[in-house]
N, CA, C and O atoms as a GROMACS GRO file, in nm:
protein
  236
    1UNK      N    1  -3.752   7.756  16.854
    1UNK     CA    2  -3.667   7.818  16.954
    1UNK      C    3  -3.519   7.790  16.928
    1UNK      O    4  -3.433   7.874  16.956
    2UNK      N    5  -3.491   7.670  16.875
    2UNK     CA    6  -3.352   7.634  16.846
    2UNK      C    7  -3.294   7.727  16.739
    2UNK      O    8  -3.178   7.767  16.747
    3UNK      N    9  -3.376   7.761  16.640
    3UNK     CA   10  -3.330   7.849  16.534
    3UNK      C   11  -3.296   7.988  16.584
    3UNK      O   12  -3.200   8.050  16.538
    4UNK      N   13  -3.376   8.037  16.678
    4UNK     CA   14  -3.349   8.169  16.734
    4UNK      C   15  -3.222   8.170  16.818
    4UNK      O   16  -3.150   8.270  16.821
    5UNK      N   17  -3.195   8.060  16.887
    5UNK     CA   18  -3.070   8.050  16.964
    5UNK      C   19  -2.951   8.050  16.869
    5UNK      O   20  -2.847   8.110  16.899
    6UNK      N   21  -2.964   7.983  16.755
    6UNK     CA   22  -2.856   7.984  16.656
    6UNK      C   23  -2.838   8.123  16.596
    6UNK      O   24  -2.726   8.164  16.567
    7UNK      N   25  -2.948   8.195  16.575
    7UNK     CA   26  -2.939   8.334  16.527
    7UNK      C   27  -2.864   8.420  16.628
    7UNK      O   28  -2.777   8.500  16.591
    8UNK      N   29  -2.898   8.404  16.754
    8UNK     CA   30  -2.833   8.481  16.860
    8UNK      C   31  -2.684   8.451  16.864
    8UNK      O   32  -2.602   8.543  16.873
    9UNK      N   33  -2.648   8.324  16.859
    9UNK     CA   34  -2.507   8.284  16.865
    9UNK      C   35  -2.429   8.336  16.744
    9UNK      O   36  -2.317   8.386  16.760
   10UNK      N   37  -2.485   8.323  16.625
   10UNK     CA   38  -2.413   8.370  16.507
   10UNK      C   39  -2.401   8.522  16.504
   10UNK      O   40  -2.303   8.574  16.451
   11UNK      N   41  -2.499   8.593  16.559
   11UNK     CA   42  -2.487   8.739  16.563
   11UNK      C   43  -2.380   8.783  16.662
   11UNK      O   44  -2.311   8.882  16.638
   12UNK      N   45  -2.363   8.711  16.772
   12UNK     CA   46  -2.257   8.743  16.866
   12UNK      C   47  -2.120   8.717  16.803
   12UNK      O   48  -2.029   8.798  16.817
   13UNK      N   49  -2.107   8.604  16.734
   13UNK     CA   50  -1.981   8.573  16.666
   13UNK      C   51  -1.950   8.678  16.561
   13UNK      O   52  -1.835   8.719  16.546
   14UNK      N   53  -2.052   8.721  16.487
   14UNK     CA   54  -2.031   8.822  16.384
   14UNK      C   55  -1.988   8.955  16.446
   14UNK      O   56  -1.898   9.022  16.394
   15UNK      N   57  -2.050   8.994  16.556
   15UNK     CA   58  -2.016   9.121  16.619
   15UNK      C   59  -1.872   9.120  16.671
   15UNK      O   60  -1.800   9.218  16.651
   16UNK      N   61  -1.832   9.013  16.736
   16UNK     CA   62  -1.695   9.005  16.786
   16UNK      C   63  -1.594   8.999  16.672
   16UNK      O   64  -1.487   9.059  16.681
   17UNK      N   65  -1.628   8.927  16.566
   17UNK     CA   66  -1.536   8.920  16.453
   17UNK      C   67  -1.518   9.058  16.389
   17UNK      O   68  -1.407   9.093  16.348
   18UNK      N   69  -1.626   9.135  16.380
   18UNK     CA   70  -1.615   9.269  16.323
   18UNK      C   71  -1.533   9.361  16.414
   18UNK      O   72  -1.455   9.443  16.365
   19UNK      N   73  -1.551   9.349  16.544
   19UNK     CA   74  -1.472   9.431  16.637
   19UNK      C   75  -1.323   9.401  16.625
   19UNK      O   76  -1.241   9.492  16.616
   20UNK      N   77  -1.288   9.272  16.626
   20UNK     CA   78  -1.148   9.235  16.612
   20UNK      C   79  -1.094   9.268  16.473
   20UNK      O   80  -0.976   9.301  16.459
   21UNK      N   81  -1.179   9.259  16.372
   21UNK     CA   82  -1.139   9.296  16.236
   21UNK      C   83  -1.099   9.443  16.229
   21UNK      O   84  -0.996   9.476  16.170
   22UNK      N   85  -1.178   9.530  16.288
   22UNK     CA   86  -1.146   9.673  16.286
   22UNK      C   87  -1.015   9.699  16.360
   22UNK      O   88  -0.932   9.778  16.315
   23UNK      N   89  -0.997   9.634  16.473
   23UNK     CA   90  -0.872   9.651  16.548
   23UNK      C   91  -0.751   9.603  16.470
   23UNK      O   92  -0.647   9.668  16.472
   24UNK      N   93  -0.764   9.488  16.402
   24UNK     CA   94  -0.651   9.438  16.324
   24UNK      C   95  -0.624   9.523  16.201
   24UNK      O   96  -0.509   9.534  16.158
   25UNK      N   97  -0.728   9.583  16.145
   25UNK     CA   98  -0.704   9.674  16.033
   25UNK      C   99  -0.632   9.800  16.079
   25UNK      O  100  -0.546   9.852  16.008
   26UNK      N  101  -0.666   9.850  16.197
   26UNK     CA  102  -0.599   9.968  16.251
   26UNK      C  103  -0.450   9.940  16.274
   26UNK      O  104  -0.365  10.023  16.242
   27UNK      N  105  -0.420   9.821  16.331
   27UNK     CA  106  -0.282   9.786  16.361
   27UNK      C  107  -0.211   9.712  16.248
   27UNK      O  108  -0.101   9.661  16.265
   28UNK      N  109  -0.275   9.707  16.132
   28UNK     CA  110  -0.220   9.649  16.009
   28UNK      C  111  -0.177   9.503  16.025
   28UNK      O  112  -0.073   9.463  15.974
   29UNK      N  113  -0.258   9.425  16.095
   29UNK     CA  114  -0.238   9.280  16.101
   29UNK      C  115  -0.324   9.218  15.991
   29UNK      O  116  -0.436   9.172  16.016
   30UNK      N  117  -0.273   9.217  15.869
   30UNK     CA  118  -0.352   9.181  15.753
   30UNK      C  119  -0.397   9.036  15.753
   30UNK      O  120  -0.509   9.006  15.713
   31UNK      N  121  -0.311   8.945  15.798
   31UNK     CA  122  -0.346   8.803  15.795
   31UNK      C  123  -0.462   8.774  15.891
   31UNK      O  124  -0.557   8.705  15.855
   32UNK      N  125  -0.453   8.826  16.012
   32UNK     CA  126  -0.560   8.806  16.109
   32UNK      C  127  -0.688   8.876  16.064
   32UNK      O  128  -0.798   8.825  16.086
   33UNK      N  129  -0.674   8.991  16.001
   33UNK     CA  130  -0.791   9.064  15.955
   33UNK      C  131  -0.865   8.985  15.847
   33UNK      O  132  -0.988   8.985  15.843
   34UNK      N  133  -0.792   8.918  15.760
   34UNK     CA  134  -0.855   8.838  15.655
   34UNK      C  135  -0.932   8.721  15.716
   34UNK      O  136  -1.043   8.690  15.673
   35UNK      N  137  -0.874   8.657  15.817
   35UNK     CA  138  -0.942   8.545  15.883
   35UNK      C  139  -1.068   8.593  15.954
   35UNK      O  140  -1.172   8.528  15.947
   36UNK      N  141  -1.059   8.706  16.021
   36UNK     CA  142  -1.175   8.759  16.090
   36UNK      C  143  -1.283   8.808  15.994
   36UNK      O  144  -1.402   8.800  16.025
   37UNK      N  145  -1.243   8.857  15.879
   37UNK     CA  146  -1.340   8.894  15.777
   37UNK      C  147  -1.414   8.770  15.728
   37UNK      O  148  -1.536   8.774  15.708
   38UNK      N  149  -1.341   8.662  15.708
   38UNK     CA  150  -1.405   8.538  15.664
   38UNK      C  151  -1.502   8.486  15.770
   38UNK      O  152  -1.610   8.438  15.736
   39UNK      N  153  -1.464   8.494  15.896
   39UNK     CA  154  -1.552   8.450  16.004
   39UNK      C  155  -1.677   8.537  16.010
   39UNK      O  156  -1.788   8.486  16.029
   40UNK      N  157  -1.660   8.667  15.995
   40UNK     CA  158  -1.775   8.758  16.001
   40UNK      C  159  -1.870   8.734  15.884
   40UNK      O  160  -1.992   8.733  15.902
   41UNK      N  161  -1.816   8.713  15.765
   41UNK     CA  162  -1.902   8.688  15.649
   41UNK      C  163  -1.973   8.554  15.660
   41UNK      O  164  -2.090   8.542  15.623
   42UNK      N  165  -1.903   8.454  15.711
   42UNK     CA  166  -1.964   8.322  15.729
   42UNK      C  167  -2.076   8.327  15.832
   42UNK      O  168  -2.182   8.268  15.812
   43UNK      N  169  -2.054   8.395  15.941
   43UNK     CA  170  -2.158   8.404  16.043
   43UNK      C  171  -2.275   8.490  15.996
   43UNK      O  172  -2.389   8.464  16.034
   44UNK      N  173  -2.249   8.592  15.914
   44UNK     CA  174  -2.358   8.672  15.860
   44UNK      C  175  -2.442   8.590  15.762
   44UNK      O  176  -2.564   8.600  15.761
   45UNK      N  177  -2.376   8.509  15.682
   45UNK     CA  178  -2.447   8.420  15.590
   45UNK      C  179  -2.533   8.321  15.667
   45UNK      O  180  -2.649   8.298  15.632
   46UNK      N  181  -2.476   8.261  15.772
   46UNK     CA  182  -2.550   8.166  15.855
   46UNK      C  183  -2.667   8.233  15.925
   46UNK      O  184  -2.774   8.174  15.939
   47UNK      N  185  -2.647   8.357  15.970
   47UNK     CA  186  -2.753   8.431  16.036
   47UNK      C  187  -2.870   8.457  15.942
   47UNK      O  188  -2.986   8.440  15.981
   48UNK      N  189  -2.842   8.496  15.819
   48UNK     CA  190  -2.951   8.522  15.724
   48UNK      C  191  -3.028   8.395  15.692
   48UNK      O  192  -3.150   8.398  15.678
   49UNK      N  193  -2.958   8.283  15.679
   49UNK     CA  194  -3.027   8.157  15.653
   49UNK      C  195  -3.117   8.119  15.771
   49UNK      O  196  -3.232   8.080  15.751
   50UNK      N  197  -3.065   8.130  15.892
   50UNK     CA  198  -3.144   8.093  16.010
   50UNK      C  199  -3.262   8.188  16.030
   50UNK      O  200  -3.368   8.145  16.076
   51UNK      N  201  -3.246   8.314  15.997
   51UNK     CA  202  -3.356   8.408  16.011
   51UNK      C  203  -3.467   8.377  15.911
   51UNK      O  204  -3.585   8.391  15.942
   52UNK      N  205  -3.429   8.335  15.790
   52UNK     CA  206  -3.530   8.296  15.692
   52UNK      C  207  -3.602   8.170  15.735
   52UNK      O  208  -3.723   8.157  15.714
   53UNK      N  209  -3.530   8.075  15.794
   53UNK     CA  210  -3.592   7.951  15.840
   53UNK      C  211  -3.686   7.975  15.958
   53UNK      O  212  -3.792   7.914  15.966
   54UNK      N  213  -3.648   8.064  16.048
   54UNK     CA  214  -3.732   8.088  16.166
   54UNK      C  215  -3.851   8.175  16.135
   54UNK      O  216  -3.945   8.179  16.214
   55UNK      N  217  -3.850   8.245  16.023
   55UNK     CA  218  -3.958   8.334  15.979
   55UNK      C  219  -3.994   8.435  16.086
   55UNK      O  220  -4.111   8.463  16.111
   56UNK      N  221  -3.892   8.489  16.150
   56UNK     CA  222  -3.914   8.582  16.260
   56UNK      C  223  -3.970   8.717  16.212
   56UNK      O  224  -4.041   8.785  16.287
   57UNK      N  225  -3.940   8.755  16.089
   57UNK     CA  226  -3.986   8.884  16.041
   57UNK      C  227  -4.105   8.874  15.946
   57UNK      O  228  -4.145   8.974  15.886
   58UNK      N  229  -4.162   8.754  15.932
   58UNK     CA  230  -4.281   8.740  15.851
   58UNK      C  231  -4.404   8.779  15.931
   58UNK      O  232  -4.417   8.745  16.049
   59UNK      N  233  -4.492   8.851  15.866
   59UNK     CA  234  -4.614   8.896  15.935
   59UNK      C  235  -4.731   8.812  15.888
   59UNK      O  236  -4.844   8.833  15.933
   0.00000   0.00000   0.00000
């Protein structure tokens, strides 16, 4: 259950980072966009690791 909570948390962080990334790209805030891209990629990497550990999609 702990792994699924971490998956949920990292997916929320990734979604918000992507939303703010798109907004910063539209308004040409390149420095903030780079930071948000790094946060989104890091949370996506963490999400994939936690999903593999929890074996949620294994049948």
